[in-house]
C-alpha positions as CSV (number, residue, x, y, z in Angstrom):
1,M,23.4,-6.1,-22.6
2,Q,25.9,-4.0,-20.5
3,K,24.9,-6.0,-17.3
4,A,25.2,-9.3,-19.1
5,L,28.7,-8.3,-20.4
6,F,29.6,-7.2,-16.9
7,L,28.4,-10.5,-15.4
8,A,30.5,-12.4,-17.9
9,L,33.5,-10.3,-16.9
10,I,33.0,-11.1,-13.2
11,I,32.6,-14.8,-13.9
12,S,35.8,-14.8,-16.0
13,V,37.6,-12.9,-13.3
14,V,36.9,-15.5,-10.6
15,S,37.6,-18.3,-13.0
16,C,41.1,-17.5,-14.1
17,R,43.8,-19.9,-12.8
18,K,46.0,-17.9,-10.4
19,P,47.6,-18.6,-7.1
20,Q,45.2,-18.9,-4.1
21,P,44.9,-15.4,-2.5
22,K,45.3,-14.5,1.1
23,P,42.0,-14.3,2.9
24,L,40.2,-11.0,3.5
25,S,42.0,-8.6,5.9
26,Q,40.3,-8.7,9.3
27,G,38.7,-5.5,10.5
28,V,36.2,-2.9,9.3
29,W,35.7,-2.2,5.6
30,R,33.7,0.5,3.9
31,A,31.8,-0.7,0.8
32,E,30.1,1.2,-1.9
33,M,27.6,0.0,-4.5
34,Q,27.1,2.2,-7.6
35,V,23.4,2.8,-8.1
36,T,23.8,5.6,-10.8
37,E,26.7,7.2,-12.5
38,T,27.0,9.7,-9.7
39,E,25.2,8.1,-6.7
40,M,27.0,5.6,-4.4
41,L,25.3,3.5,-1.7
42,P,27.7,3.0,1.2
43,F,27.6,0.4,4.0
44,N,30.1,-1.1,6.5
45,F,31.1,-4.7,7.2
46,E,33.6,-6.2,9.6
47,V,35.6,-9.3,8.6
48,T,36.0,-11.4,11.8
49,S,37.8,-14.5,10.3
50,P,38.8,-15.7,6.9
51,N,35.2,-17.1,6.4
52,T,33.0,-14.8,8.4
53,L,32.0,-11.2,8.3
54,K,29.2,-9.0,9.7
55,I,27.2,-6.4,7.8
56,F,25.9,-3.4,9.7
57,N,22.7,-1.4,9.1
58,A,21.8,0.8,12.2
59,E,20.9,-1.8,14.9
60,E,20.9,-4.7,12.4
61,V,23.9,-7.0,12.3
62,I,23.9,-9.7,9.5
63,L,26.3,-12.6,10.0
64,V,27.7,-13.9,6.7
65,D,29.5,-17.2,7.0
66,D,29.6,-18.4,3.3
67,I,32.9,-16.9,2.0
68,S,35.0,-18.7,-0.6
69,Y,38.2,-17.8,-2.4
70,R,39.1,-18.5,-6.1
71,N,42.5,-17.5,-7.3
72,D,42.7,-13.7,-6.8
73,S,39.0,-13.3,-6.0
74,V,36.5,-13.7,-3.3
75,I,32.8,-14.9,-3.4
76,I,30.7,-13.6,-0.5
77,K,27.3,-15.3,-0.5
78,M,24.5,-13.7,1.4
79,P,22.6,-15.7,4.1
80,V,19.1,-17.0,2.9
81,F,19.0,-14.7,-0.2
82,E,20.5,-15.8,-3.6
83,G,22.6,-12.7,-4.1
84,Y,26.3,-12.8,-3.8
85,I,29.4,-10.4,-4.1
86,A,32.1,-11.4,-6.5
87,A,35.2,-9.3,-6.3
88,K,38.9,-9.2,-7.2
89,M,40.9,-8.5,-4.0
90,N,44.1,-7.5,-2.4
91,D,44.9,-6.7,1.2
92,T,43.0,-3.3,1.3
93,L,40.8,-3.2,-1.8
94,L,37.8,-5.2,-3.2
95,E,36.4,-4.5,-6.7
96,G,33.6,-6.4,-8.4
97,A,29.8,-6.6,-8.3
98,F,26.8,-7.7,-6.3
99,I,24.9,-10.2,-8.4
100,K,21.4,-11.7,-8.5
101,E,21.5,-14.2,-11.3
102,S,17.8,-15.0,-11.4
103,L,16.9,-11.4,-12.1
104,N,20.0,-10.7,-14.2
105,R,21.0,-7.8,-12.0
106,V,24.6,-6.7,-11.5
107,V,25.4,-3.7,-9.3
108,P,29.1,-2.5,-9.3
109,F,30.8,-2.9,-5.9
110,K,33.9,-1.6,-4.2
111,A,35.3,-1.8,-0.7
112,V,38.2,-0.3,1.1
113,W,39.7,-1.7,4.3
114,N,40.1,0.2,7.6
115,K,37.7,3.0,6.6
116,K,34.9,3.1,9.2
117,M,32.6,6.0,8.2
118,R,29.4,4.9,6.3
119,F,28.9,8.2,4.6
120,E,31.6,10.8,4.1
121,T,32.0,13.1,7.1
122,P,29.4,15.9,6.8
123,T,30.8,19.3,5.7
124,Q,28.2,21.3,7.6
125,Q,26.4,21.1,10.9
126,P,22.8,19.9,10.7
127,S,20.4,22.7,10.1
128,I,17.3,20.6,11.0
129,D,16.5,17.7,13.4
130,V,14.5,15.1,11.4
131,S,13.5,13.0,14.4
132,G,9.9,12.0,14.5
133,N,7.2,11.1,12.0
134,W,6.9,12.2,8.3
135,E,4.0,11.8,6.0
136,A,5.5,10.7,2.6
137,V,4.3,10.1,-0.9
138,F,6.4,8.1,-3.4
139,S,6.1,8.6,-7.2
140,P,3.8,11.5,-6.5
141,G,1.4,12.2,-9.4
142,V,2.5,9.1,-11.3
143,D,-0.7,7.1,-12.2
144,G,-0.5,3.6,-10.9
145,D,2.8,4.0,-9.1
146,E,1.9,6.6,-6.4
147,Y,1.9,5.2,-2.9
148,I,2.0,6.6,0.6
149,A,4.5,5.9,3.4
150,K,5.4,6.9,6.9
151,G,8.9,8.0,7.7
152,I,10.1,7.3,11.2
153,F,13.5,8.8,12.1
154,E,15.8,9.4,15.1
155,Q,18.7,11.9,14.8
156,N,21.7,12.1,17.0
157,G,24.0,14.8,16.0
158,S,24.7,14.2,12.2
159,K,23.7,10.5,12.4
160,V,20.1,9.5,11.4
161,T,18.5,6.1,11.7
162,G,15.0,4.8,11.0
163,T,12.8,3.5,8.2
164,F,9.9,4.2,5.9
165,R,6.8,2.2,6.5
166,T,4.3,1.5,3.7
167,T,1.0,-0.3,3.5
168,T,2.9,-3.4,2.4
169,G,5.8,-3.4,4.9
170,D,8.9,-1.4,5.8
171,Y,12.2,-0.5,4.2
172,R,14.0,-2.1,7.1
173,Y,17.0,-0.6,8.9
174,L,18.1,2.6,7.3
175,E,21.3,4.4,8.5
176,G,22.8,7.7,7.3
177,V,23.7,11.3,7.9
178,I,22.4,14.8,7.6
179,D,24.8,17.3,6.1
180,G,23.3,20.8,6.5
181,N,19.8,20.2,5.1
182,E,20.8,17.2,2.9
183,L,19.8,13.8,4.1
184,K,21.2,10.4,3.0
185,L,20.2,7.0,4.2
186,S,21.2,3.6,3.0
187,T,20.7,-0.1,3.7
188,F,22.2,-3.3,2.3
189,D,20.8,-6.5,3.8
190,G,21.7,-9.1,1.2
191,S,18.7,-8.4,-0.9
192,H,17.7,-4.8,-0.6
193,V,20.2,-2.2,-2.1
194,F,18.4,0.9,-1.0
195,L,19.6,4.5,-1.1
196,F,17.5,7.6,-0.1
197,T,18.7,11.1,-0.7
198,A,16.6,14.3,0.2
199,T,16.8,18.0,0.7
200,I,14.8,19.4,3.6
201,I,13.4,23.0,3.7
202,N,10.9,24.2,6.3
203,S,9.9,20.8,7.5
204,A,9.3,19.6,3.9
205,M,11.4,16.8,2.4
206,E,12.0,16.2,-1.3
207,G,14.2,13.4,-2.6
208,M,15.0,10.3,-4.6
209,F,14.7,6.6,-3.7
210,Y,17.1,4.2,-5.5
211,S,16.6,0.5,-5.5
212,G,19.9,-1.0,-6.8
213,N,20.7,0.4,-10.3
214,H,17.5,-0.8,-11.8
215,W,14.8,1.5,-10.2
216,K,14.6,5.0,-8.9
217,E,11.6,7.2,-8.0
218,R,10.9,10.6,-6.5
219,F,9.4,11.1,-3.0
220,V,8.1,14.0,-1.0
221,A,7.3,14.2,2.7
222,K,6.2,16.6,5.4
223,R,6.5,16.4,9.2
224,N,3.3,15.1,10.6
225,E,3.4,13.5,14.1
226,A,-0.2,12.4,13.9
227,F,0.0,10.7,10.5
228,E,-1.0,7.0,10.3
229,L,-1.2,4.5,7.5
230,P,-4.4,2.6,6.6
231,D,-5.2,-0.4,8.8
232,E,-3.2,-3.4,7.6
233,N,-6.1,-5.7,8.5
234,E,-8.5,-4.1,6.1
235,L,-6.5,-3.9,2.8
236,T,-6.9,-7.5,1.7
237,Y,-10.1,-9.5,2.2
238,L,-12.3,-12.4,1.0
239,K,-14.5,-11.9,-2.0
240,D,-18.3,-12.0,-1.5
241,G,-19.4,-15.6,-1.1
242,Y,-16.3,-16.9,0.6
243,D,-15.5,-17.5,4.2
244,S,-12.6,-19.8,3.8
245,I,-9.6,-20.5,1.6
246,D,-8.4,-23.6,-0.1
247,F,-5.2,-24.6,-1.9
248,S,-2.9,-27.6,-2.6
249,F,0.8,-27.1,-3.3
250,P,3.9,-29.3,-2.9
251,D,6.2,-29.2,0.2
252,T,10.0,-29.7,-0.1
253,T,9.5,-33.5,-0.2
254,G,7.1,-33.2,-3.2
255,N,4.0,-34.1,-1.2
256,K,0.9,-32.0,-1.9
257,V,-0.3,-30.1,1.2
258,S,-3.7,-28.6,1.7
259,V,-5.1,-26.5,4.5
260,K,-7.9,-29.0,4.7
261,D,-5.5,-31.8,5.6
262,E,-6.0,-33.7,8.9
263,R,-2.9,-32.0,10.4
264,F,-4.7,-28.6,10.4
265,R,-8.3,-29.8,11.3
266,N,-9.7,-28.2,14.5
267,K,-6.7,-25.9,14.8
268,V,-6.0,-22.3,14.4
269,V,-4.0,-21.9,11.2
270,V,-1.8,-19.0,10.1
271,V,-1.2,-19.1,6.3
272,Q,1.8,-17.0,5.3
273,V,2.0,-15.7,1.7
274,M,5.7,-15.0,1.2
275,G,8.9,-15.4,-0.8
276,T,12.3,-16.5,0.2
277,W,13.7,-13.4,-1.7
278,C,11.7,-10.9,0.4
279,P,13.5,-9.3,3.5
280,N,10.2,-8.4,5.1
281,C,9.1,-12.0,4.7
282,L,12.4,-13.0,6.3
283,D,11.6,-10.8,9.3
284,E,8.2,-12.3,9.6
285,S,9.4,-15.9,9.2
286,K,11.9,-15.3,12.0
287,Y,9.1,-14.2,14.3
288,Y,6.6,-16.9,13.2
289,S,9.2,-19.6,13.6
290,E,10.1,-18.5,17.1
291,Y,6.4,-18.2,18.0
292,Y,5.6,-21.7,16.6
293,K,8.5,-23.4,18.4
294,N,7.2,-21.9,21.7
295,N,3.5,-22.7,21.0
296,K,3.4,-25.9,18.9
297,N,2.1,-27.8,21.9
298,K,-1.1,-25.8,21.4
299,D,-3.7,-26.1,18.7
300,V,-1.9,-23.8,16.3
301,E,-0.3,-24.4,13.0
302,F,1.5,-22.4,10.3
303,I,1.7,-23.0,6.6
304,A,3.9,-20.8,4.3
305,L,3.1,-20.4,0.6
306,A,6.3,-19.4,-1.3
307,F,6.0,-17.4,-4.5
308,E,9.5,-17.6,-6.0
309,Y,11.1,-15.7,-9.0
310,A,13.7,-18.5,-9.3
311,K,13.6,-19.8,-12.9
312,T,13.3,-23.5,-12.1
313,K,11.4,-25.6,-9.6
314,D,14.7,-27.1,-8.3
315,D,16.1,-23.6,-7.7
316,A,13.0,-22.5,-6.0
317,F,13.0,-25.6,-3.6
318,N,16.7,-25.0,-3.0
319,N,15.9,-21.5,-1.8
320,I,13.1,-22.7,0.4
321,N,15.4,-25.4,2.0
322,R,18.0,-22.7,2.5
323,L,15.6,-20.5,4.3
324,K,14.3,-23.3,6.5
325,D,17.8,-24.4,7.4
326,N,19.0,-20.8,8.2
327,L,16.0,-20.0,10.4
328,G,15.2,-23.5,11.7
329,V,11.7,-23.2,10.3
330,E,9.7,-26.3,11.5
331,Y,6.4,-25.6,9.8
332,P,5.8,-26.5,6.1
333,I,6.8,-24.1,3.3
334,L,5.0,-25.0,0.1
335,L,6.0,-24.0,-3.4
336,A,3.0,-22.1,-4.7
337,Q,4.7,-20.6,-7.8
338,Y,8.1,-20.3,-9.4
339,G,9.5,-18.3,-12.4
340,S,7.6,-15.1,-11.2
341,S,6.7,-13.3,-8.0
342,D,4.1,-11.2,-9.7
343,K,1.3,-10.5,-7.2
344,G,-1.4,-10.7,-9.9
345,K,-0.4,-14.2,-10.7
346,A,-0.2,-15.0,-6.9
347,Q,-3.9,-13.8,-6.7
348,E,-4.8,-16.2,-9.4
349,K,-3.5,-19.1,-7.1
350,L,-5.8,-17.7,-4.3
351,P,-8.8,-16.5,-6.3
352,M,-11.0,-16.1,-3.1
353,L,-8.9,-13.0,-2.2
354,N,-9.7,-9.6,-3.6
355,H,-6.0,-9.2,-4.4
356,V,-2.5,-10.1,-3.1
357,L,-1.2,-6.6,-2.3
358,S,2.0,-7.5,-0.5
359,Y,4.5,-10.1,0.3
360,P,4.1,-11.1,3.0
361,T,0.4,-11.4,3.7
362,S,-1.0,-13.5,6.6
363,I,-4.3,-15.2,6.6
364,I,-5.5,-16.3,10.1
365,I,-8.0,-19.2,10.2
366,D,-10.1,-20.3,13.2
367,K,-10.6,-23.9,14.3
368,A,-13.8,-24.1,12.2
369,G,-11.8,-23.3,9.0
370,K,-13.1,-19.8,8.7
371,V,-10.9,-16.9,7.8
372,R,-11.0,-14.4,10.7
373,K,-8.3,-11.9,9.8
374,I,-6.0,-11.0,6.8
375,H,-3.0,-8.9,7.6
376,T,-1.2,-7.2,4.7
377,G,2.6,-6.6,4.9
378,F,4.8,-6.9,8.0
379,N,6.2,-4.2,10.3
380,G,9.6,-5.7,11.3
381,P,12.1,-4.9,14.0
382,A,13.2,-1.7,12.3
383,T,9.8,-0.1,13.0
384,G,10.4,-0.3,16.7
385,E,7.2,0.3,18.7
386,K,5.0,-0.8,15.7
387,Y,6.8,-4.2,15.7
388,V,6.2,-4.6,19.4
389,T,2.5,-3.6,19.0
390,F,2.0,-6.1,16.1
391,K,3.5,-9.0,18.2
392,K,1.2,-8.1,21.0
393,E,-1.9,-7.9,18.8
394,F,-1.0,-11.1,16.9
395,E,-0.5,-13.2,20.0
396,G,-3.6,-11.8,21.7
397,F,-5.7,-12.5,18.6
398,V,-4.4,-16.1,18.2
399,G,-4.8,-16.6,21.9
400,T,-8.5,-15.6,21.6
401,L,-9.1,-18.0,18.7
402,L,-7.4,-20.9,20.7
403,E,-9.9,-20.4,23.5
404,E,-13.0,-20.7,21.2
């Protein structure tokens, strides 16, 4: 109820009839999103023109070019994803919320102009260097919720960058600081609103993970340079009795498309199980789109199956078209489901799989129509060497199938 009232307030704020405001002040801003009563998630952005800005997370730079002004307020719409920031504004201050209407989520937002530090300046020198690999467990001891992860960090002075990899993907570009033995990391990429806080004692880490203001969980970690996650190619597989997959879903023009269509016959086919709302899927789609453009003269095709939480079919197709336009995706993206992104329901649409464990999941099919590999999750650019390794292995495997 509180979120609904706040959303109504934001809508009323940006709808009042007042004089057109001056555009956002150019330069660097420091933003905060309120994830709990006491915890704030910070990030930086730079306004480069009245209608463009850049959001920064470690090495990631996100260009935002959909900015509109209404009376004394500004609407900043994220690229690809449905979320947007609605805020009242003056020359040096923004106050409002980050809103995802389909999920009825509202996160309070504030930004101050000409403040460049992401987190506040540390009060103590670092008492530990967190660089390296960490074996992590999230929601430890909680039945049904516990899962493992691998922390990969690099520290330079008080600044820390890196990510957590899980069996289903990574938490993308994290950036933060270490203050004494207290670690804080954050990212805002237009979809994720992630904050990690932790205390480190004797190479052991204990902390909290906040996803927006709707979810939080405890995590623990210990330094372990040799730790590796399970093989992503063995987590999802075909049930006994199957050696292929089949489906038929509509594309953005309303035509039903099947993997058994003539277009895909006698070709290597990569079926991408994904959602337009999913940042890991965005990373994967960028890579697959680039690979397809460079290799579409070969006998290789891609099909994406979108599982959307958008409430209506029209909204789901609008999100798909927005993704295709933003990334220049030339392969078909089919609407497999709307109204829910539940992985259990996704598995019902692909009953030959033991489960759909992650968005994204890639199913690689040979020229004879047989499934040869199923890869769970995606290790994106934030994982560094792991991303490079994935690309090399993917291209080598597809190359081998093309030669058969």
